C-alpha positions, 0 to 999 in steps of 0.5 A, a space after each residue: 383742651 381740659 378744663 383748668 384748675 386754678 391754684 391762687 392765693 397770697 405770696 408764700 403760701 405754697 401754691 407751686 408745691 400744691 400745684 405740683 402734687 396735684 398735677 401728679 395726681 391728675 396728669 397735669 401741666 403747670 402754667 405760671 400766673 406770676 407777673 415776675 416769673 415772665 422775666 428771664 434772669 430774674 430767678 432768686 428774688 422772684 422765687 422761680 425755684 427751678 433749681 438746676 432744671 433747664 428751660 426747654 425753648 419750643 417757640 418764639 412767638 411774635 406779640 407785636 412788631 417790637 416784641 417776641 415772647 420765648 415759649 418754653 418750659 421747665 420740668 420739675 418733679 417730672 411735671 412741665 411748668 409753662 409761663 416763665 422766662 417770656 421776655 428780658 427784664 427791660 421788656 414791657 409785658 402787660 396782662 393783655 400780653 399775658 392772656 394772648 401768649 398763654 392762650 397760645 400755650 394752652 391751645 398749641 403747647 400743652 398736651 390735649 390730654 393734660 389738665 392745665 393748672 394755672 398757678 400764681 398770685 397775680 390776680 389780674 393775670 387770672 382774671 384776664 385769662 378766665 374772664 372775657 376781656 377786650 382783645 382789640 387794643 393792647 398797650 402800645 409802649 412806644 407810643 405811651 413813652 412818646 406821650 408821657 411828657 406832654 401836658 394835658 392841654 396838648 394831650 387833649 388837642 391830639 385826641 381831638 385831632 385823632 377822634 373828636 367824638 372820643 374826646 367829647 364822650 369822656 367826662 370832665 374829670 377824665 378829660 383832665 386825667 393824662 393817663 386816661 387821655 393817653 389811653 384814648 389816644 392809644 385806642 384811637 391810633 391802635 392797629 386794627 388787627 392782632 397777629 393771626 396766631 394770637 387771635 382770640 377764639 372767643 372762648 375763655 378757658 373752662 375752669 374746673 375749680 379755683 383754689 385760694 391759699 391764705 395765711 391764717 393771721 397777719 403775724 403768720 404772713 409776716 413771719 413766713 415772708 421774713 424767713 423767705 427773704 432771709 433765705 433768698 439773701 442766703 441763696 444769692 439775691 444781692 449777687 443776682 441784682 449785682 449781675 443784672 446791673 452789670 449787664 446794663 439793666 436798671 430799676 427803671 426797667 419793668 422787670 427790676 422795678 418790683 419788690 425786692 429788686 428796688 430795695 437792694 438796688 437802693 442799698 447797692 446805690 448807697 442809699 440804705 444799709 442792707 438791713 434797712 433795704 431788707 426791712 423796706 423789702 419785708 414791709 412791701 412784701 407784706 403789703 402786697 400779700 394783703 392787697 392780693 387777698 383783698 382783690 381775690 376775695 372779690 371772686 366768689 368762685 375761689 374756694 379758700 384754705 388757710 395755711 398754718 405757719 410752717 405747716 406745709 404738711 397740712 395743705 389741702 387735699 383737692 
């Protein structure tokens, strides 16, 4: 497998367009690293931007006993784009699952001569994909749901029953933290193997370079995201949410429990006006962009480029 190029950065900075241009030059294929694009049916609000392109399914990958991931690609400007439409909006999918599935794509689906271009703003996805990560215990969603309603005392007793040594190895603060207790129970009860086709070969992907795109000012970030929200409303964002709700999905589902969908669902429920919902959507997106930059700046290997507002022609040359 060729060494990968990573293109990441704040939401709305033109990462995908830059990645497509780079793919044309180096003979690459794109792999999305966006936690919202992994969901089917979530197209307009997530900015999947596939237009009339058709999803080409190539494989149904078993993730665990309860879930499968649909592997395939869209073709944009003659470039294959992988990493979208793995699961339905009501399916849990963690960064652990992402690394498992994308490593399978990189080893088995992308052409050996192609340069993988990992593009997206979900920092945890990129971090886990390019750095060592414990594959021994993934999330056990049914177990977590079963444990959520228990008291701290009940969780403590359960963990003691399953692994006394593990419980007493926790510090007092963690012993009183229900989330930490649930995670420890999850580890204690986890299956001792991973599906054979998903077993990590122990090698993280090689990276040729990491490019980060960021706004020059907070004002540019606000203006860009505001314009994008207006465009997505014009493209049918509200109709997309109505369609998803009519199919039985809800804001409690992992895919819809995210920026844009939550705010428009509140509006459709009658809790806010459309104007108020869009304002909340804008604030949430801007706050998310700021968090992205804060996390990504911790990675000293990223080479940063500042994107002027509405001057996409001044994208960096790689």
